[in-house]
mmCIF file of the N, C-alpha and C atoms, coordinates in Angstrom:
data_MODEL
# 
_entry.id   MODEL 
# 
loop_
_atom_site.group_PDB 
_atom_site.id 
_atom_site.type_symbol 
_atom_site.label_atom_id 
_atom_site.label_alt_id 
_atom_site.label_comp_id 
_atom_site.label_asym_id 
_atom_site.label_entity_id 
_atom_site.label_seq_id 
_atom_site.pdbx_PDB_ins_code 
_atom_site.Cartn_x 
_atom_site.Cartn_y 
_atom_site.Cartn_z 
_atom_site.occupancy 
_atom_site.B_iso_or_equiv 
_atom_site.pdbx_formal_charge 
_atom_site.auth_seq_id 
_atom_site.auth_comp_id 
_atom_site.auth_asym_id 
_atom_site.auth_atom_id 
_atom_site.pdbx_PDB_model_num 
ATOM 1   N N  . MET A 1 1  ? 35.611 -20.275 31.309 1.00 0.00 ? 1  MET A N  1 
ATOM 2   C CA . MET A 1 1  ? 35.250 -21.602 31.150 1.00 0.00 ? 1  MET A CA 1 
ATOM 3   C C  . MET A 1 1  ? 36.277 -22.199 30.339 1.00 0.00 ? 1  MET A C  1 
ATOM 4   N N  . ILE A 1 2  ? 36.419 -22.837 30.479 1.00 0.00 ? 2  ILE A N  1 
ATOM 5   C CA . ILE A 1 2  ? 37.598 -23.480 29.141 1.00 0.00 ? 2  ILE A CA 1 
ATOM 6   C C  . ILE A 1 2  ? 36.858 -25.089 28.661 1.00 0.00 ? 2  ILE A C  1 
ATOM 7   N N  . ILE A 1 3  ? 36.535 -25.644 27.553 1.00 0.00 ? 3  ILE A N  1 
ATOM 8   C CA . ILE A 1 3  ? 35.731 -26.608 27.302 1.00 0.00 ? 3  ILE A CA 1 
ATOM 9   C C  . ILE A 1 3  ? 36.585 -27.362 26.414 1.00 0.00 ? 3  ILE A C  1 
ATOM 10  N N  . TYR A 1 4  ? 37.233 -28.388 26.833 1.00 0.00 ? 4  TYR A N  1 
ATOM 11  C CA . TYR A 1 4  ? 37.911 -29.461 25.867 1.00 0.00 ? 4  TYR A CA 1 
ATOM 12  C C  . TYR A 1 4  ? 37.160 -30.277 25.144 1.00 0.00 ? 4  TYR A C  1 
ATOM 13  N N  . THR A 1 5  ? 36.946 -30.110 23.532 1.00 0.00 ? 5  THR A N  1 
ATOM 14  C CA . THR A 1 5  ? 35.963 -31.214 23.260 1.00 0.00 ? 5  THR A CA 1 
ATOM 15  C C  . THR A 1 5  ? 36.642 -31.290 21.792 1.00 0.00 ? 5  THR A C  1 
ATOM 16  N N  . THR A 1 6  ? 36.560 -32.551 20.818 1.00 0.00 ? 6  THR A N  1 
ATOM 17  C CA . THR A 1 6  ? 36.563 -32.642 19.604 1.00 0.00 ? 6  THR A CA 1 
ATOM 18  C C  . THR A 1 6  ? 35.685 -32.032 18.725 1.00 0.00 ? 6  THR A C  1 
ATOM 19  N N  . MET A 1 7  ? 34.505 -31.617 19.490 1.00 0.00 ? 7  MET A N  1 
ATOM 20  C CA . MET A 1 7  ? 33.135 -31.577 18.723 1.00 0.00 ? 7  MET A CA 1 
ATOM 21  C C  . MET A 1 7  ? 33.492 -30.277 18.038 1.00 0.00 ? 7  MET A C  1 
ATOM 22  N N  . PRO A 1 8  ? 32.454 -29.936 17.277 1.00 0.00 ? 8  PRO A N  1 
ATOM 23  C CA . PRO A 1 8  ? 32.466 -28.434 16.666 1.00 0.00 ? 8  PRO A CA 1 
ATOM 24  C C  . PRO A 1 8  ? 31.727 -27.325 17.471 1.00 0.00 ? 8  PRO A C  1 
ATOM 25  N N  . LEU A 1 9  ? 32.114 -26.007 17.670 1.00 0.00 ? 9  LEU A N  1 
ATOM 26  C CA . LEU A 1 9  ? 31.521 -25.173 18.386 1.00 0.00 ? 9  LEU A CA 1 
ATOM 27  C C  . LEU A 1 9  ? 30.109 -25.104 18.555 1.00 0.00 ? 9  LEU A C  1 
ATOM 28  N N  . GLU A 1 10 ? 29.638 -25.087 17.432 1.00 0.00 ? 10 GLU A N  1 
ATOM 29  C CA . GLU A 1 10 ? 28.129 -25.484 16.975 1.00 0.00 ? 10 GLU A CA 1 
ATOM 30  C C  . GLU A 1 10 ? 27.001 -26.414 17.849 1.00 0.00 ? 10 GLU A C  1 
ATOM 31  N N  . ASP A 1 11 ? 27.952 -27.528 17.810 1.00 0.00 ? 11 ASP A N  1 
ATOM 32  C CA . ASP A 1 11 ? 27.379 -28.630 18.841 1.00 0.00 ? 11 ASP A CA 1 
ATOM 33  C C  . ASP A 1 11 ? 27.467 -28.017 20.169 1.00 0.00 ? 11 ASP A C  1 
ATOM 34  N N  . VAL A 1 12 ? 28.470 -27.721 20.697 1.00 0.00 ? 12 VAL A N  1 
ATOM 35  C CA . VAL A 1 12 ? 28.705 -27.694 21.800 1.00 0.00 ? 12 VAL A CA 1 
ATOM 36  C C  . VAL A 1 12 ? 27.370 -26.622 22.289 1.00 0.00 ? 12 VAL A C  1 
ATOM 37  N N  . LEU A 1 13 ? 27.400 -25.487 21.480 1.00 0.00 ? 13 LEU A N  1 
ATOM 38  C CA . LEU A 1 13 ? 26.815 -23.993 22.226 1.00 0.00 ? 13 LEU A CA 1 
ATOM 39  C C  . LEU A 1 13 ? 25.539 -24.474 21.265 1.00 0.00 ? 13 LEU A C  1 
ATOM 40  N N  . GLN A 1 14 ? 24.839 -25.548 20.890 1.00 0.00 ? 14 GLN A N  1 
ATOM 41  C CA . GLN A 1 14 ? 23.704 -25.282 20.570 1.00 0.00 ? 14 GLN A CA 1 
ATOM 42  C C  . GLN A 1 14 ? 22.390 -24.564 21.255 1.00 0.00 ? 14 GLN A C  1 
ATOM 43  N N  . GLU A 1 15 ? 22.047 -24.036 20.093 1.00 0.00 ? 15 GLU A N  1 
ATOM 44  C CA . GLU A 1 15 ? 20.869 -23.421 20.781 1.00 0.00 ? 15 GLU A CA 1 
ATOM 45  C C  . GLU A 1 15 ? 19.408 -24.208 20.652 1.00 0.00 ? 15 GLU A C  1 
ATOM 46  N N  . GLU A 1 16 ? 18.257 -23.796 21.738 1.00 0.00 ? 16 GLU A N  1 
ATOM 47  C CA . GLU A 1 16 ? 17.352 -24.911 22.141 1.00 0.00 ? 16 GLU A CA 1 
ATOM 48  C C  . GLU A 1 16 ? 16.274 -24.442 21.240 1.00 0.00 ? 16 GLU A C  1 
ATOM 49  N N  . ASN A 1 17 ? 16.059 -23.005 20.499 1.00 0.00 ? 17 ASN A N  1 
ATOM 50  C CA . ASN A 1 17 ? 15.127 -22.691 19.713 1.00 0.00 ? 17 ASN A CA 1 
ATOM 51  C C  . ASN A 1 17 ? 15.561 -22.736 17.975 1.00 0.00 ? 17 ASN A C  1 
ATOM 52  N N  . ASP A 1 18 ? 14.913 -22.566 17.132 1.00 0.00 ? 18 ASP A N  1 
ATOM 53  C CA . ASP A 1 18 ? 15.194 -22.632 16.008 1.00 0.00 ? 18 ASP A CA 1 
ATOM 54  C C  . ASP A 1 18 ? 15.573 -20.935 15.287 1.00 0.00 ? 18 ASP A C  1 
ATOM 55  N N  . THR A 1 19 ? 16.260 -20.079 16.126 1.00 0.00 ? 19 THR A N  1 
ATOM 56  C CA . THR A 1 19 ? 16.307 -18.997 15.785 1.00 0.00 ? 19 THR A CA 1 
ATOM 57  C C  . THR A 1 19 ? 17.939 -19.334 15.115 1.00 0.00 ? 19 THR A C  1 
ATOM 58  N N  . GLU A 1 20 ? 18.144 -18.148 13.781 1.00 0.00 ? 20 GLU A N  1 
ATOM 59  C CA . GLU A 1 20 ? 19.610 -18.119 13.661 1.00 0.00 ? 20 GLU A CA 1 
ATOM 60  C C  . GLU A 1 20 ? 20.361 -17.319 14.327 1.00 0.00 ? 20 GLU A C  1 
ATOM 61  N N  . VAL A 1 21 ? 21.613 -18.212 14.195 1.00 0.00 ? 21 VAL A N  1 
ATOM 62  C CA . VAL A 1 21 ? 22.510 -17.856 15.325 1.00 0.00 ? 21 VAL A CA 1 
ATOM 63  C C  . VAL A 1 21 ? 23.864 -18.102 14.262 1.00 0.00 ? 21 VAL A C  1 
ATOM 64  N N  . LYS A 1 22 ? 24.784 -16.840 14.510 1.00 0.00 ? 22 LYS A N  1 
ATOM 65  C CA . LYS A 1 22 ? 25.791 -16.632 13.778 1.00 0.00 ? 22 LYS A CA 1 
ATOM 66  C C  . LYS A 1 22 ? 26.904 -16.711 15.178 1.00 0.00 ? 22 LYS A C  1 
ATOM 67  N N  . TYR A 1 23 ? 28.563 -17.231 14.673 1.00 0.00 ? 23 TYR A N  1 
ATOM 68  C CA . TYR A 1 23 ? 29.717 -17.077 15.656 1.00 0.00 ? 23 TYR A CA 1 
ATOM 69  C C  . TYR A 1 23 ? 30.474 -16.224 15.094 1.00 0.00 ? 23 TYR A C  1 
ATOM 70  N N  . LYS A 1 24 ? 31.286 -15.176 15.986 1.00 0.00 ? 24 LYS A N  1 
ATOM 71  C CA . LYS A 1 24 ? 31.995 -14.375 15.408 1.00 0.00 ? 24 LYS A CA 1 
ATOM 72  C C  . LYS A 1 24 ? 33.412 -14.486 16.274 1.00 0.00 ? 24 LYS A C  1 
ATOM 73  N N  . ASP A 1 25 ? 34.203 -14.882 15.806 1.00 0.00 ? 25 ASP A N  1 
ATOM 74  C CA . ASP A 1 25 ? 35.521 -15.165 16.373 1.00 0.00 ? 25 ASP A CA 1 
ATOM 75  C C  . ASP A 1 25 ? 36.456 -13.631 16.864 1.00 0.00 ? 25 ASP A C  1 
ATOM 76  N N  . THR A 1 26 ? 36.822 -13.478 18.006 1.00 0.00 ? 26 THR A N  1 
ATOM 77  C CA . THR A 1 26 ? 37.531 -12.672 18.297 1.00 0.00 ? 26 THR A CA 1 
ATOM 78  C C  . THR A 1 26 ? 39.147 -12.826 18.781 1.00 0.00 ? 26 THR A C  1 
ATOM 79  N N  . SER A 1 27 ? 39.667 -11.585 18.959 1.00 0.00 ? 27 SER A N  1 
ATOM 80  C CA . SER A 1 27 ? 41.158 -12.046 19.520 1.00 0.00 ? 27 SER A CA 1 
ATOM 81  C C  . SER A 1 27 ? 41.429 -13.209 20.413 1.00 0.00 ? 27 SER A C  1 
ATOM 82  N N  . SER A 1 28 ? 40.484 -13.188 21.202 1.00 0.00 ? 28 SER A N  1 
ATOM 83  C CA . SER A 1 28 ? 40.471 -14.013 22.593 1.00 0.00 ? 28 SER A CA 1 
ATOM 84  C C  . SER A 1 28 ? 39.327 -14.996 22.789 1.00 0.00 ? 28 SER A C  1 
ATOM 85  N N  . GLY A 1 29 ? 38.006 -14.894 22.005 1.00 0.00 ? 29 GLY A N  1 
ATOM 86  C CA . GLY A 1 29 ? 36.924 -15.396 22.511 1.00 0.00 ? 29 GLY A CA 1 
ATOM 87  C C  . GLY A 1 29 ? 36.129 -15.708 21.062 1.00 0.00 ? 29 GLY A C  1 
ATOM 88  N N  . THR A 1 30 ? 34.787 -15.839 21.660 1.00 0.00 ? 30 THR A N  1 
ATOM 89  C CA . THR A 1 30 ? 34.049 -16.115 20.363 1.00 0.00 ? 30 THR A CA 1 
ATOM 90  C C  . THR A 1 30 ? 32.393 -15.238 20.835 1.00 0.00 ? 30 THR A C  1 
ATOM 91  N N  . VAL A 1 31 ? 31.745 -14.257 19.957 1.00 0.00 ? 31 VAL A N  1 
ATOM 92  C CA . VAL A 1 31 ? 30.762 -13.416 20.099 1.00 0.00 ? 31 VAL A CA 1 
ATOM 93  C C  . VAL A 1 31 ? 29.540 -14.520 19.513 1.00 0.00 ? 31 VAL A C  1 
ATOM 94  N N  . ILE A 1 32 ? 28.562 -14.638 20.518 1.00 0.00 ? 32 ILE A N  1 
ATOM 95  C CA . ILE A 1 32 ? 27.090 -15.155 19.793 1.00 0.00 ? 32 ILE A CA 1 
ATOM 96  C C  . ILE A 1 32 ? 26.332 -14.418 19.447 1.00 0.00 ? 32 ILE A C  1 
ATOM 97  N N  . LEU A 1 33 ? 25.984 -14.307 18.103 1.00 0.00 ? 33 LEU A N  1 
ATOM 98  C CA . LEU A 1 33 ? 25.061 -13.216 17.721 1.00 0.00 ? 33 LEU A CA 1 
ATOM 99  C C  . LEU A 1 33 ? 23.784 -13.992 17.658 1.00 0.00 ? 33 LEU A C  1 
ATOM 100 N N  . GLN A 1 34 ? 22.704 -13.446 17.275 1.00 0.00 ? 34 GLN A N  1 
ATOM 101 C CA . GLN A 1 34 ? 21.350 -13.513 16.997 1.00 0.00 ? 34 GLN A CA 1 
ATOM 102 C C  . GLN A 1 34 ? 20.523 -13.049 16.667 1.00 0.00 ? 34 GLN A C  1 
ATOM 103 N N  . LYS A 1 35 ? 19.341 -13.344 15.427 1.00 0.00 ? 35 LYS A N  1 
ATOM 104 C CA . LYS A 1 35 ? 18.871 -12.642 14.487 1.00 0.00 ? 35 LYS A CA 1 
ATOM 105 C C  . LYS A 1 35 ? 17.234 -12.419 15.098 1.00 0.00 ? 35 LYS A C  1 
ATOM 106 N N  . ASP A 1 36 ? 17.098 -10.800 15.134 1.00 0.00 ? 36 ASP A N  1 
ATOM 107 C CA . ASP A 1 36 ? 15.577 -11.114 15.513 1.00 0.00 ? 36 ASP A CA 1 
ATOM 108 C C  . ASP A 1 36 ? 14.763 -10.993 14.343 1.00 0.00 ? 36 ASP A C  1 
ATOM 109 N N  . GLU A 1 37 ? 13.646 -10.585 14.859 1.00 0.00 ? 37 GLU A N  1 
ATOM 110 C CA . GLU A 1 37 ? 12.394 -10.669 13.595 1.00 0.00 ? 37 GLU A CA 1 
ATOM 111 C C  . GLU A 1 37 ? 12.260 -10.120 12.733 1.00 0.00 ? 37 GLU A C  1 
ATOM 112 N N  . GLU A 1 38 ? 13.202 -8.614  12.977 1.00 0.00 ? 38 GLU A N  1 
ATOM 113 C CA . GLU A 1 38 ? 13.541 -7.863  11.653 1.00 0.00 ? 38 GLU A CA 1 
ATOM 114 C C  . GLU A 1 38 ? 14.568 -8.058  11.145 1.00 0.00 ? 38 GLU A C  1 
ATOM 115 N N  . GLY A 1 39 ? 15.316 -9.213  11.666 1.00 0.00 ? 39 GLY A N  1 
ATOM 116 C CA . GLY A 1 39 ? 16.435 -9.132  10.521 1.00 0.00 ? 39 GLY A CA 1 
ATOM 117 C C  . GLY A 1 39 ? 17.784 -8.788  11.026 1.00 0.00 ? 39 GLY A C  1 
ATOM 118 N N  . ARG A 1 40 ? 17.964 -7.985  12.212 1.00 0.00 ? 40 ARG A N  1 
ATOM 119 C CA . ARG A 1 40 ? 18.815 -7.557  12.830 1.00 0.00 ? 40 ARG A CA 1 
ATOM 120 C C  . ARG A 1 40 ? 19.434 -8.209  13.635 1.00 0.00 ? 40 ARG A C  1 
ATOM 121 N N  . TRP A 1 41 ? 20.838 -8.178  13.814 1.00 0.00 ? 41 TRP A N  1 
ATOM 122 C CA . TRP A 1 41 ? 21.710 -9.335  14.914 1.00 0.00 ? 41 TRP A CA 1 
ATOM 123 C C  . TRP A 1 41 ? 21.955 -8.694  15.872 1.00 0.00 ? 41 TRP A C  1 
ATOM 124 N N  . PHE A 1 42 ? 21.699 -9.331  16.915 1.00 0.00 ? 42 PHE A N  1 
ATOM 125 C CA . PHE A 1 42 ? 22.311 -8.387  18.430 1.00 0.00 ? 42 PHE A CA 1 
ATOM 126 C C  . PHE A 1 42 ? 23.254 -9.562  19.214 1.00 0.00 ? 42 PHE A C  1 
ATOM 127 N N  . VAL A 1 43 ? 23.917 -9.112  20.147 1.00 0.00 ? 43 VAL A N  1 
ATOM 128 C CA . VAL A 1 43 ? 24.818 -9.896  20.413 1.00 0.00 ? 43 VAL A CA 1 
ATOM 129 C C  . VAL A 1 43 ? 24.168 -10.920 21.645 1.00 0.00 ? 43 VAL A C  1 
ATOM 130 N N  . GLN A 1 44 ? 23.847 -12.590 21.800 1.00 0.00 ? 44 GLN A N  1 
ATOM 131 C CA . GLN A 1 44 ? 23.244 -12.678 22.380 1.00 0.00 ? 44 GLN A CA 1 
ATOM 132 C C  . GLN A 1 44 ? 24.255 -13.059 23.756 1.00 0.00 ? 44 GLN A C  1 
ATOM 133 N N  . ARG A 1 45 ? 25.548 -13.675 23.533 1.00 0.00 ? 45 ARG A N  1 
ATOM 134 C CA . ARG A 1 45 ? 26.764 -14.058 24.341 1.00 0.00 ? 45 ARG A CA 1 
ATOM 135 C C  . ARG A 1 45 ? 27.798 -13.863 23.940 1.00 0.00 ? 45 ARG A C  1 
ATOM 136 N N  . LEU A 1 46 ? 28.767 -13.906 24.990 1.00 0.00 ? 46 LEU A N  1 
ATOM 137 C CA . LEU A 1 46 ? 30.191 -13.748 24.747 1.00 0.00 ? 46 LEU A CA 1 
ATOM 138 C C  . LEU A 1 46 ? 30.745 -14.423 25.287 1.00 0.00 ? 46 LEU A C  1 
ATOM 139 N N  . VAL A 1 47 ? 31.750 -15.682 24.903 1.00 0.00 ? 47 VAL A N  1 
ATOM 140 C CA . VAL A 1 47 ? 32.774 -16.482 25.681 1.00 0.00 ? 47 VAL A CA 1 
ATOM 141 C C  . VAL A 1 47 ? 34.172 -16.434 25.314 1.00 0.00 ? 47 VAL A C  1 
ATOM 142 N N  . SER A 1 48 ? 34.970 -15.662 26.118 1.00 0.00 ? 48 SER A N  1 
ATOM 143 C CA . SER A 1 48 ? 36.081 -15.453 26.111 1.00 0.00 ? 48 SER A CA 1 
ATOM 144 C C  . SER A 1 48 ? 36.720 -15.847 27.285 1.00 0.00 ? 48 SER A C  1 
ATOM 145 N N  . SER A 1 49 ? 38.078 -15.903 26.984 1.00 0.00 ? 49 SER A N  1 
ATOM 146 C CA . SER A 1 49 ? 39.269 -16.253 27.985 1.00 0.00 ? 49 SER A CA 1 
ATOM 147 C C  . SER A 1 49 ? 40.265 -15.121 28.859 1.00 0.00 ? 49 SER A C  1 
ATOM 148 N N  . ASN A 1 50 ? 39.464 -13.486 27.727 1.00 0.00 ? 50 ASN A N  1 
ATOM 149 C CA . ASN A 1 50 ? 40.200 -12.273 27.977 1.00 0.00 ? 50 ASN A CA 1 
ATOM 150 C C  . ASN A 1 50 ? 38.973 -11.275 29.043 1.00 0.00 ? 50 ASN A C  1 
ATOM 151 N N  . PRO A 1 51 ? 39.171 -10.920 30.345 1.00 0.00 ? 51 PRO A N  1 
ATOM 152 C CA . PRO A 1 51 ? 38.588 -10.488 31.194 1.00 0.00 ? 51 PRO A CA 1 
ATOM 153 C C  . PRO A 1 51 ? 38.015 -9.111  30.624 1.00 0.00 ? 51 PRO A C  1 
ATOM 154 N N  . ALA A 1 52 ? 38.798 -8.415  29.946 1.00 0.00 ? 52 ALA A N  1 
ATOM 155 C CA . ALA A 1 52 ? 38.223 -7.122  29.488 1.00 0.00 ? 52 ALA A CA 1 
ATOM 156 C C  . ALA A 1 52 ? 37.448 -6.720  28.447 1.00 0.00 ? 52 ALA A C  1 
ATOM 157 N N  . ASP A 1 53 ? 37.425 -8.259  27.616 1.00 0.00 ? 53 ASP A N  1 
ATOM 158 C CA . ASP A 1 53 ? 36.643 -8.498  26.448 1.00 0.00 ? 53 ASP A CA 1 
ATOM 159 C C  . ASP A 1 53 ? 34.896 -8.208  27.058 1.00 0.00 ? 53 ASP A C  1 
ATOM 160 N N  . TYR A 1 54 ? 34.615 -8.583  28.539 1.00 0.00 ? 54 TYR A N  1 
ATOM 161 C CA . TYR A 1 54 ? 33.246 -8.544  29.213 1.00 0.00 ? 54 TYR A CA 1 
ATOM 162 C C  . TYR A 1 54 ? 33.164 -6.975  29.378 1.00 0.00 ? 54 TYR A C  1 
ATOM 163 N N  . LEU A 1 55 ? 33.804 -6.105  29.489 1.00 0.00 ? 55 LEU A N  1 
ATOM 164 C CA . LEU A 1 55 ? 33.998 -4.531  29.829 1.00 0.00 ? 55 LEU A CA 1 
ATOM 165 C C  . LEU A 1 55 ? 33.638 -4.122  28.281 1.00 0.00 ? 55 LEU A C  1 
ATOM 166 N N  . ARG A 1 56 ? 33.762 -4.346  27.213 1.00 0.00 ? 56 ARG A N  1 
ATOM 167 C CA . ARG A 1 56 ? 33.719 -3.773  26.105 1.00 0.00 ? 56 ARG A CA 1 
ATOM 168 C C  . ARG A 1 56 ? 31.687 -3.880  25.898 1.00 0.00 ? 56 ARG A C  1 
ATOM 169 N N  . SER A 1 57 ? 31.661 -2.796  25.780 1.00 0.00 ? 57 SER A N  1 
ATOM 170 C CA . SER A 1 57 ? 30.057 -2.305  25.289 1.00 0.00 ? 57 SER A CA 1 
ATOM 171 C C  . SER A 1 57 ? 29.702 -2.736  23.962 1.00 0.00 ? 57 SER A C  1 
ATOM 172 N N  . ASP A 1 58 ? 30.362 -2.824  23.319 1.00 0.00 ? 58 ASP A N  1 
ATOM 173 C CA . ASP A 1 58 ? 30.062 -3.481  21.781 1.00 0.00 ? 58 ASP A CA 1 
ATOM 174 C C  . ASP A 1 58 ? 30.245 -5.431  22.044 1.00 0.00 ? 58 ASP A C  1 
ATOM 175 N N  . TYR A 1 59 ? 30.103 -5.774  23.349 1.00 0.00 ? 59 TYR A N  1 
ATOM 176 C CA . TYR A 1 59 ? 30.293 -7.186  23.285 1.00 0.00 ? 59 TYR A CA 1 
ATOM 177 C C  . TYR A 1 59 ? 29.061 -7.592  24.218 1.00 0.00 ? 59 TYR A C  1 
ATOM 178 N N  . GLN A 1 60 ? 28.620 -6.279  24.578 1.00 0.00 ? 60 GLN A N  1 
ATOM 179 C CA . GLN A 1 60 ? 27.566 -6.974  25.457 1.00 0.00 ? 60 GLN A CA 1 
ATOM 180 C C  . GLN A 1 60 ? 26.226 -7.583  25.340 1.00 0.00 ? 60 GLN A C  1 
ATOM 181 N N  . PRO A 1 61 ? 25.616 -8.453  25.689 1.00 0.00 ? 61 PRO A N  1 
ATOM 182 C CA . PRO A 1 61 ? 24.612 -9.111  25.718 1.00 0.00 ? 61 PRO A CA 1 
ATOM 183 C C  . PRO A 1 61 ? 23.356 -7.960  25.416 1.00 0.00 ? 61 PRO A C  1 
ATOM 184 N N  . GLY A 1 62 ? 22.588 -8.104  24.384 1.00 0.00 ? 62 GLY A N  1 
ATOM 185 C CA . GLY A 1 62 ? 21.893 -7.043  23.541 1.00 0.00 ? 62 GLY A CA 1 
ATOM 186 C C  . GLY A 1 62 ? 21.995 -5.943  22.852 1.00 0.00 ? 62 GLY A C  1 
ATOM 187 N N  . GLU A 1 63 ? 23.053 -5.925  22.864 1.00 0.00 ? 63 GLU A N  1 
ATOM 188 C CA . GLU A 1 63 ? 23.795 -4.989  21.961 1.00 0.00 ? 63 GLU A CA 1 
ATOM 189 C C  . GLU A 1 63 ? 23.528 -5.140  20.498 1.00 0.00 ? 63 GLU A C  1 
ATOM 190 N N  . TRP A 1 64 ? 23.147 -4.374  19.285 1.00 0.00 ? 64 TRP A N  1 
ATOM 191 C CA . TRP A 1 64 ? 23.259 -4.256  18.233 1.00 0.00 ? 64 TRP A CA 1 
ATOM 192 C C  . TRP A 1 64 ? 24.380 -5.016  17.432 1.00 0.00 ? 64 TRP A C  1 
ATOM 193 N N  . TRP A 1 65 ? 24.547 -5.649  16.841 1.00 0.00 ? 65 TRP A N  1 
ATOM 194 C CA . TRP A 1 65 ? 25.923 -6.297  15.918 1.00 0.00 ? 65 TRP A CA 1 
ATOM 195 C C  . TRP A 1 65 ? 26.234 -4.915  14.865 1.00 0.00 ? 65 TRP A C  1 
ATOM 196 N N  . GLN A 1 66 ? 27.315 -4.323  15.090 1.00 0.00 ? 66 GLN A N  1 
ATOM 197 C CA . GLN A 1 66 ? 27.972 -3.586  13.491 1.00 0.00 ? 66 GLN A CA 1 
ATOM 198 C C  . GLN A 1 66 ? 28.592 -4.617  12.650 1.00 0.00 ? 66 GLN A C  1 
ATOM 199 N N  . SER A 1 67 ? 28.373 -5.351  11.663 1.00 0.00 ? 67 SER A N  1 
ATOM 200 C CA . SER A 1 67 ? 29.429 -5.514  10.626 1.00 0.00 ? 67 SER A CA 1 
ATOM 201 C C  . SER A 1 67 ? 28.936 -5.345  9.313  1.00 0.00 ? 67 SER A C  1 
ATOM 202 N N  . ASP A 1 68 ? 29.533 -5.946  8.797  1.00 0.00 ? 68 ASP A N  1 
ATOM 203 C CA . ASP A 1 68 ? 30.049 -5.937  7.268  1.00 0.00 ? 68 ASP A CA 1 
ATOM 204 C C  . ASP A 1 68 ? 29.163 -6.710  6.642  1.00 0.00 ? 68 ASP A C  1 
ATOM 205 N N  . ASP A 1 69 ? 28.892 -7.630  7.123  1.00 0.00 ? 69 ASP A N  1 
ATOM 206 C CA . ASP A 1 69 ? 28.228 -8.855  6.494  1.00 0.00 ? 69 ASP A CA 1 
ATOM 207 C C  . ASP A 1 69 ? 26.772 -8.926  6.980  1.00 0.00 ? 69 ASP A C  1 
# 
């Protein structure tokens, strides 16, 4: 999917609920993270132009996000 817009990514991919969401850029796309009730981040969605990104286990929806921040 390619989206051509001048709007910020946060507005285009806006969530319907009030959960906290982060957008992490990768070399070929964006990983959308969501915070659960315990404060941990997990992968909610992957938006990428590289088909190989969809095969990566750390980008699969439901996986816990391991990061420094």
